[in-house]
N, C-alpha and C positions, 0 to 999 in steps of 0.2 A: 334217779332223775335229778338233774341239777335244778336248784331253786332259782338260780340266776343264769341266764344264757347270754353269752357275749359273742358277737360276730363283728369282725373288723374288716373294713374294706376302704381303700384309698384314704387312709389317715383318720377314718371315723369309726368309732366303736359303737355298735348298737347293743345296748344292755336291756334285756327283757326280764322283768319279774315273772317267775314261772310257777305260780301256784294257782292256776285258773280255777281249779275246783273249789278253792277257798277264797276266791276273789283277791288272790295275791296277798292275803293277810300276813302281816309281818311277825312271824314266829321268831323265837330266839335264834333258831338256826338260820332263818332267812335274813334276819338283821345282820348277823355275823357275816354271811356270805356276801351281802350287798357291800358291807364295809370292806371286806377283803378285796372285792372286785375293784372298787373305786380307789383304794390305796394302791393297788397294782397298776391301774390305768394311769395314775398320777406319775408313775415312774417309767411308763412305757413310751419311749421316744417316737415310736411309729404311730402313736395315737395323738392326734392334735385337736380332736373335738369328740364329744360323747353325746349320744341320744339315749334317753332313759324312757322306757315305756312298759306297759304291762301286757301279759298274755290274756286272751279271753275278753270278758266284758268289763273288767275293772282295771284301773291303774293300780291301786291297792286300797283295800278297805281299812287299812291302818293296823294297829296292834291286834294280834290274835287273841280275841276276848275269851275264847274257850281255854286257851293256854293260861291266860291270866287268872281265869276263874278256878283253875285246878292246881295252880302253883303259886303259893304265897310270895315266893321270892322273885317271881317273874316280873312284877311291876318295878321292883327296885333295879333289876337288871336292865329293864327298858330305859331307865334314866341314866344309864352309864354315859359319861361324857367323853371318854377316850374314843378316838376315831376307829380303833380296832373293834369296838363293839357297838358303836353308834352310827347307823347308816347316814343320818342327816349330817353329822360331823364329818364323816368320810367324804360325802358329796361336796360339802362346803370346802373341805381341805383340798380337793382336786384342783390343780392349777389349770387343767384343760376346761374350756367352756362346756357346760352341760346344758343340753336342751331337753326339757321335759316334754314328751309327746303324750299328753293326757288323753288316753283312749276311752276312759269310762270313769267310774266313781273314784274319787280321791277323798277319802274320809278320815278325819281326825289325824292320826299319825301319818296316813297317806297324804293328807293335805300338807302336813309339815314336810314330808319328803319332797313333794312337788315344789314347795317354796324354797327348798335348798338348791334348786336348779337356777341357772343364770337366766334362762329364757323359757317361757312356757307357750307351747302351741296346744290347741285343744281340738278334739273332734266334736262334732255336733252331739255326740253321746256323752261328753264329759260332764261330770257334776262334782261339785266340791261341797263338803260339809264339815263343820267343826262340832263334834258331839261330846267334847270333853265334859262340859257341864252336865249333860244328860247322863253320861256314864258315871259321873261322880268323881272325876279326877281332873287335875290341872295339867296343862301342856308343859312339857319339859324340853321340847325340841325347837322352840322359837316361835310357835304360831301366834301367841298372844302379843308379840312385839312386831313380828314381820308383817302380819296382815294389815295392821293399822297404818303402817308406813307405806304400804302398797295401794290400799284402796281408801284410806281415810279412816279416822277413828270411829265415826258414826256408823259407817258401813260395816267395819270390823265388829263392832258391838252387836249390830243387827244379826250378823252371821253367827257369831260365837255364842251369844246369849240365847238365841232362839234354837240353834242347832239345825235351822232350815237349810235345805239344799240350794246351792247357787248353780243355775244351769249355765251352759256354755256361752250363750248370748249375753247373759247378765255379767258373767266373768269378763267378757270382752268389753262391755260397756263400762265396767268398773276399773278396767286397766289391770286386771289380774292376769290375763293372758294376752299375748300379742296378736294371735290370729285364731280363727275357728275355721276348720276345713271339714270336708266330708270324711267319714271314718276310713274309707278305703284309700284316701289320699294323705292321711296323717303322717305315717312313718316316712313315706316318700318325701313329703314336704319338709319334715324335720331333717331328714338325711341330706336333702339338697342345701338347706341352710347351714347344716354342719359342714358340708363340703366347701361351701363358700368361706366359712371361717377357717377351715383347715388349709385353704389355699393361700392364706396370708402367712408371713413369717411367724413360726410358732412362738419364738421367744418374745416377740413384740406383742402378740396377742395375749400371752400369759401375763406379761408385764402390764398391759393396758387393763386387763380384767382385774388384776390386783390393785391398780391405781383407782379404778372405779369403786371397788369394794371398800378399800381403805378410806377413801374420801366420803363415801355415803354415810359412814358412821360418825362423821365429824360435823360440827357446825360449819356453815359455808365459808366463813373467813379462814378457819383453820384448814378446811379442805382445799381451798385455793392455794394456801401457803404450801400445803403438802404437794399439790400438783406442780407448783413451780420448782420445788426442791427436786422432785423425782424427774421432771422434765429436763432440768439442767444437768442432772447426773447422767441420765440415759442418752440425751441428745449429744452430749459432749463426745461420745464414742462413735457418732455417725459422721462419715466423710461426705464431702460434696459429690464424689463419684457415686457413692451408694444412693444418695438422694436422686441423682439424675437417672440412674438405672431403674430405681423403683418408680420414678415418675413415668417413665416410658411404659412400664407394666400397668400402672394405674390407668393411663390414658387408653391403652389398648383394651383393657377390660371395660372401660366406660363405653367405648365404641361398640363392643360386643353386646353389652347389656341394652344399649339403645336400640340395637337390632337393625 
């Protein structure tokens, strides 16, 4: 049985973590398979957007604690930084926009995997928890830095230092997720959003994602300078005819969405 299932349709890859009997816990084998899948999707021209979700009741419960408890080398392996062995690094490296469809519990390493996604949608069953402190280890996949930037430092400390669960509605109120939908509508909603993204020119979407990501890590003044530089470089290759043609498509789509 594959630990990660990939289905592709109309330019969108649906990636499903597939250890439902273990709450999709991230064993060494599963981490490697996730990494391999995302590194492959990054180079697959037919894929223009990705949806990541979990089978069963959990998104992922994080690192496989049973495996960690029986193998002294497993924790060191989990801290691997290269994308070939680190699922979070592989998701972050993927140039295609990645939508996390959080169907259930996203705990500790699973929380970190969720935060590697570009956009998060949650079902009403979704719950997030950072139990690093309670387990007795420190995060190595970015949780201690990303969460505070998303929800504010005080809320991040509340979540991480207590280890308490954040339910879907609280995650929405905090700005951790974009939307909360019924469980049966989650994947369909995520796939629809991914299809909307996939309908735009792939190279422009990827360049825009990179522009946002690169600027987010800089102070505002430097980020604005970076935007101007990239805009000047990319826009110089766009012709007036291309703009006119694209404008027609944008207007037609606007009329369709207006209904």
